[in-house]
C-alpha positions in Angstrom: 30.8 -69.1 31.9 29.5 -65.1 31.3 28.9 -64.2 27.9 29.2 -60.6 27.3 28.3 -58.9 24.2 30.5 -56.8 22.3 30.0 -53.2 21.7 31.8 -51.5 18.9 31.7 -47.7 18.4 33.9 -45.3 16.1 35.7 -42.8 17.6 35.6 -39.8 16.3 38.7 -36.8 16.7 37.3 -33.4 18.3 38.7 -31.6 15.2 35.8 -33.3 12.9 32.7 -33.5 15.1 33.4 -29.3 15.9 33.5 -29.0 12.1 30.3 -30.9 11.8 28.9 -29.1 14.1 29.9 -25.5 12.6 28.6 -26.5 9.1 25.7 -27.3 10.7 24.9 -23.6 12.2 26.3 -22.4 9.3 23.5 -23.8 7.3 20.7 -23.0 10.0 22.1 -19.2 9.8 22.2 -19.8 6.4 18.5 -20.7 5.7 17.2 -18.0 8.6 17.3 -15.3 6.5 16.0 -17.6 3.4 13.1 -18.1 5.6 12.2 -14.6 6.6 13.3 -13.1 3.0 10.7 -15.6 0.9 8.8 -13.4 -0.3 11.4 -11.4 -1.5 11.9 -13.7 -4.5 8.3 -13.2 -5.5 7.6 -10.3 -4.8 7.6 -7.3 -8.1 9.9 -4.2 -7.2 7.1 -1.1 -8.7 3.3 -1.4 -7.8 1.1 -2.9 -9.8 -1.1 0.3 -10.4 -0.6 0.9 -14.6 -1.0 4.8 -14.1 0.8 7.0 -11.6 2.3 10.4 -11.7 5.2 12.3 -9.8 5.9 15.4 -9.9 9.7 14.9 -11.3 10.4 18.5 -9.6 9.0 18.3 -6.3 10.3 16.2 -3.6 7.5 15.0 -1.2 9.3 14.5 1.8 9.1 18.6 2.2 5.4 18.5 1.8 5.2 19.3 5.3 1.6 18.1 6.8 -1.3 16.9 4.3 -5.3 16.7 4.4 -6.5 13.6 3.2 -10.1 14.7 2.2 -12.6 12.1 2.5 -13.5 10.3 -1.1 -16.0 11.0 -3.3 -18.1 8.0 -3.6 -18.8 7.6 -7.9 -20.2 3.9 -6.8 -23.4 2.8 -5.8 -22.5 1.8 -2.8 -22.8 4.2 0.3 -19.9 3.2 3.0 -17.1 2.5 0.4 -16.1 5.9 0.1 -15.2 6.1 3.8 -14.2 2.5 4.1 -11.4 3.2 0.9 -10.1 6.6 2.5 -9.3 4.8 6.5 -7.6 2.2 4.7 -5.6 4.8 2.9 -4.9 7.0 5.7 -3.3 3.9 7.5 -1.9 3.3 4.0 -0.1 6.2 3.9 0.7 7.1 7.6 2.6 3.7 7.1 5.1 4.7 4.6 5.8 8.1 6.5 6.3 10.3 3.7 4.5 13.2 5.0 2.4 14.4 7.8 -1.6 13.1 7.6 -4.6 14.4 8.4 -8.7 13.2 7.7 -10.6 15.2 6.8 -14.2 14.1 6.6 -16.8 15.8 3.6 -18.8 16.5 6.9 -16.3 18.7 8.2 -17.6 22.3 8.8 -14.3 23.5 7.7 -14.4 21.7 4.4 -17.9 22.5 3.7 -17.5 26.3 4.4 -15.0 26.2 1.4 -17.9 25.1 -1.0 -14.8 23.5 -3.9 -15.4 22.8 -7.3 -13.5 20.4 -7.6 -14.3 18.9 -10.8 -13.4 15.1 -9.7 -13.9 14.0 -14.0 -10.5 16.5 -15.1 -7.7 14.3 -16.3 -4.9 12.5 -13.8 -2.4 14.8 -14.4 -4.4 17.8 -14.3 -5.0 19.5 -10.8 -7.9 21.5 -9.9 -7.8 25.0 -11.5 -7.8 26.8 -7.5 -7.4 30.8 -7.9 -4.6 31.3 -5.6 -6.9 32.9 -2.6 -9.1 29.5 -3.0 -5.1 27.3 -2.0 -5.1 30.2 0.4 -8.5 29.6 2.1 -7.8 25.6 2.0 -4.6 25.9 3.8 -6.0 28.0 6.6 -8.8 26.2 6.9 -7.1 22.8 6.9 -4.0 23.9 8.1 -2.3 22.2 6.0 0.6 22.1 3.1 -1.2 19.5 0.8 -4.0 18.4 -0.1 -5.1 15.0 -1.2 -8.4 14.4 -3.4 -10.1 12.2 -5.3 -12.9 9.7 -5.9 -14.1 6.0 -5.7 -15.0 5.6 -9.0 -16.2 2.2 -9.4 -17.0 -0.7 -6.7 -18.6 -3.9 -6.8 -18.2 -7.0 -4.3 -19.9 -9.6 -6.4 -19.3 -11.3 -8.9 -15.7 -10.5 -8.2 -14.2 -7.7 -6.2 -13.2 -4.7 -8.0 -12.0 -0.9 -6.6 -11.6 2.3 -9.3 -9.8 5.1 -7.7 -8.8 8.8 -9.0 -6.5 10.1 -6.7 -4.5 13.7 -6.9 -2.1 15.5 -4.7 -2.2 19.2 -4.3 0.8 21.8 -3.2 -1.3 24.6 -1.8 1.5 26.7 -2.4 1.2 27.5 -5.6 -1.1 24.6 -7.0 1.1 22.7 -8.4 0.1 18.5 -9.3 2.5 16.6 -6.6 1.2 13.0 -7.6 -1.6 11.4 -9.3 -3.1 8.2 -9.9 -6.0 6.4 -11.5 -6.8 2.9 -11.7 -9.1 0.1 -11.7 -8.3 -2.9 -9.2 -10.4 -6.2 -10.5 -9.8 -9.9 -8.6 -10.9 -11.4 -12.6 -7.7 -9.6 -13.7 -4.3 -12.2 -13.9 -2.3 -9.1 -12.6 -4.0 -8.7 -10.0 -4.6 -12.0 -8.3 -0.8 -12.3 -8.2 -0.5 -8.6 -6.8 -2.7 -10.1 -4.1 -0.7 -13.2 -3.7 2.3 -11.3 -3.4 0.3 -8.8 -0.8 -0.8 -12.0 1.5 2.5 -13.6 1.4 4.9 -10.7 1.9 2.4 -8.2 4.2 -0.1 -10.1 6.2 2.1 -13.4 6.3 -0.9 -15.9 5.4 1.2 -18.5 4.3 1.3 -20.4 0.4 -1.7 -21.2 0.2 -3.1 -21.7 -3.5 -3.9 -18.7 -5.9 -7.3 -19.4 -6.0 -7.7 -20.7 -2.3 -6.5 -17.1 -1.6 -8.8 -15.0 -4.0 -11.9 -17.0 -2.5 -11.0 -16.0 1.0 -10.1 -12.3 0.4 -13.1 -9.9 2.2 -14.3 -6.9 1.1 -12.0 -5.7 4.1 -8.9 -7.3 2.9 -9.0 -6.2 -0.3 -9.3 -2.8 0.3 -6.0 -2.6 2.8 -4.4 -4.5 -0.5 -5.7 -1.5 -2.7 -4.5 1.5 0.0 -1.1 -0.8 0.2 -0.8 -0.6 -3.8 -1.7 3.2 -3.8 0.6 3.8 -0.7 3.5 1.9 -2.7 3.4 4.5 -5.8 4.5 7.3 -3.3 8.6 7.8 -3.9 10.4 10.5 -2.6 12.9 12.1 -5.0 16.2 12.3 -4.1 
């Protein structure tokens, strides 16, 4: 006599099966945006910079073309001003607040102006340009505003530090449109967490431990982080 194995199974109503599949789809649909928006739960709404000024009576989006002049270098590292200027130019371009052109200190148009910029003046005080100088800058650089500044401090070790002083001047009336003075130091807790936020949300580096991330921060990435922080302070008044 032949023995047959007994097979048991459960009949699931079609409606229950469809409901189960839909619940899976809904869960996946909800999960995907949460994964991509994960950094939103971490990031702060404001940049880390402690001091920056925006003229409340000016709309940055109406400026027109702005000339970013290569930053002065007050540090002992000759290359740092060129590196920071390049990173700042790229970060500001991404914000698309105004048109931007880069002017090097060696450019003949800039050198011919022979301006006394007094970079050590307080951040909220614009350079005291005369009307003739404002007109000369506009004509030489073909712009409506000029962004000037200095790298006030830089050290790559034992912990990376960058200090900046920046001023955006309206060449129509000489008024200060925006200014910033700040020092970013990787030994500072606020800088640590701002870097972690930048790594997770801007360059998608994953969720490595904070100390591990800081150990892997190159000087180039640190400069890009600082430039990003600076650009985030530029807001359009509505």
